[in-house]
N, C-alpha and C positions, 0 to 999 in steps of 0.2 A: 674269808672266814674273819671271826673276831680276833684272831691271834696269829694269822698267817695267810697263805694264798693256796687255793686248790685249782689246779689246771687239768685240762685234758685236750691240749693242743697237739700232742705227739711230738716228734722231732723235725719240726719244719724246717727245710733247707732247700737250696737251689740243686744240690747235687756236687759232687766233687769237681766236675769239670768247670761249672760255672764258678765255684768257690776258688779254684785255682786261677782262673783267668780274671776274675773280678776283684775278689777279697784280698787274696796274697798279693796280687799286683799293686793294689791300692796300699796295702801295709808296707810293701817293700819300697814304694815311693815316697811314703809320708813318714814312716817310722822305721828306717831301715836297721837300726839298732836293736829293735824289739824282738826278743825271742817268741816265736809263735809255737804254742802248743795246740794242736788240733783235736777237737772232741770228735771221735769216730763211732758210729753206730753200725749195726747191720741185722739183718733178718736170719743170717746163716754165718757159720764159721767162715765159709768162703768170702761172704760179703766183706767182713771185717779186714781180711788179708788183702783183698783186692784194693779197698780203698787207701790202705796204707801203702801198698805197692805203688799206686798212682802218685802219692803224696811224696814218695821217696825221691821223685824226680824234681821237686821244689827245694830250691836252696834256703828259703827262708823259714822252713819248718825246723824246730828244734827237738820236737818230740809229739807225743800222742797221749790224749786221755781216752781210754777204752771204755765206753759205756756199755757195761753188761747187764743193764737192767732192760735190755730190748727182749721182745718175745722170740723164742727160737722156733721158726716155722717148720724145721725138721722135727721138732719134738712136740708138737701139739701146742705150741705157743707158749710154753713155760719160759719165764725168762731166764736167760743164761745166768744171770747172777744168783738165782737161788739153788743152784746146784754145783757142788765142788767139781764134778766131772765136767760139766759144761763150761764153767768159768775157766777151768785149767785148760781146756781144750782151745777156747778162744785165745787165751794169753799165749799159749804155745804157737799158734798159728801166726799171731801177730809178731811174735818174737823171731820166728823164722824169717820174716821178711824185712826186719829192720833192726839196725844197731843204735837207733836213736832212743832218747829216754821214752820209756813206756809206763805210763800211770795207769792203773786199772781202777775204775770207779765202781764201788760196791754198792749193792742194794740193801737197804735196811729190812727189806721184807723177808727176812729169813730167821731161823732159830738161833745159829751160832755164827755170826759175822766173822768172828776170828777164824774159823775154820775155813771160810771161803778165802779170807786174806792169806793165810797159809798157803792154800792150794795156787793163788795165782802168783805169789811170790816164788814158789817151788818151780814154776814154769817160766820164771825169767822177769816178772814185774820189777821194774825199778823202784817203783813207789806205789802206794794205794791212796785213793782219795774217797772220802766218805762224810756223810751220807747223801745218797740220792734221795729222791722223795719217797715219803710213807704213803701208802695206798689209804684213800679216803673217799668219802662221798658226801654229797649234800642233797636234801630233799625239800621241795617246795610244799609246805603244808596246805597252801591254798588250792594248789592243782593236783595234788597227791602225785607228783612226778618228780623225777630226779632233776636236779639243776644242770647236771652235766649230760651231754647228749649221748656220752658212752657209759653213763652211770657212775663209774668209778674213775677217780683222777688221782694226781700226785699232790701231796700236802707238802708244802714248804714254809720257810719263815718262822718266827719265834715259837710257834707251836710244836715244833720237832725238836727244839735246841736240847732239852733234857735228854732225849733219846739219842741224839746226835753225840753229845757229850759223852754218855755211857759207852757208846759203840767206839768211839775214837779212843778212849781209855782202854778198853778191851783189845782193840786191834793193835795199839801201840806196845802193849806188853807181849803180844804174840808173834810180832814180826820185827825183824831189825832193819827194815827199809824205812824210809822217810813216810810220814802219814800226812796227807793234806786234809784239814779239817773244815767241816762245812755242815751247815743246817741251822739257820736262824740266827746268823750273826748280823747284827745291826750296827753295832758300833765297837770300839776299841776293847770295851770290857769284855764283851763277848769273845773277841779274838783272843784276849788273854787267857780266858776260862779253856778255850779249845788247846791252846799251847801248854798250858798247865796239865791238861789231860794227856799230853804226848804229842800233839800236832807239831810238825816241823814248820808247816806253811798253813795257811788258810785261804778260804775262797769265799765271796760274797755274791749271792745271787738275787734272792727276792728284795733285799734291802735297795738294790739298784733301780727296781721299779718305783720305789717310793722317793728315793734320791739319787740321781745318776751320779752324783759325786761321792756316794758312800764309801767307796774303797779309799777315796782320798782322806776322808775323816777318819777311817780306821788306821791308815798308816800314820797320820798325823798324831792320832791318839795314843797308839803304841810307842812312838817316840817320846812323848810327854810321859807316859806310863814309866818307861825305863828311866828317863832323866829324873823324875821325882823321887825314885827309889834307888838311884845310884847304880843301877844295872848297865853295865859297859855295853852289852850286846844283847839285842832282843833274842837271839838264839838261847840264852841262858834261861828263858823262861819254860822252853820246852821240856816237859817231863818233871817240872819242879813241884808237882803236887805233893802236899804232905798228907799222908794217910795214916801215920802211926799215932 
């Protein structure tokens, strides 16, 4: 799009067995000191729990990010993350099978995201991450057809940043666990804005498609931001937004 990316590729991956044998093995051999947080998805509550149970046998895994934007096939395809009840149920099932760090990734396609955040924290989430993609679509005016095969896709990148900032700010005030902010972070200034809104940490996605070293630029830029302002630790930026 003019200010972001619209995708409809699903959650392509080779499955947990191949991931363990290939990807985790490579990480253990090449970057053994790297803590690995695995993003987990599923089409039923049992799916989530089963994947985590399998990963519990892997020593290199530090924790899990649970993607609750997936459709719940047992409830007519409604995304887990759009219902407090479903979001809580998934979180509870995951918490029961692991003592590792559990981060729940929230969907922005809801009326009250803070309500969902409170529900997953009540069931044992150690942190929440947000936002996932906003629902969007694109149409070809020449062919009169949608540009995406599935018609609707996920919008990410700079276009969603104002929405993401607002939601991070709301959630940070609603829960007492760390918030990982994301949604349109392209540089260090964007990262600072998310931290001011209450994010303890940030994540970069779409920017990496434009520049594979985007994360390095963000880290270097954060260090420079703090150095120029005499800020001793970047953590001091979190929640420092002045609204009075």
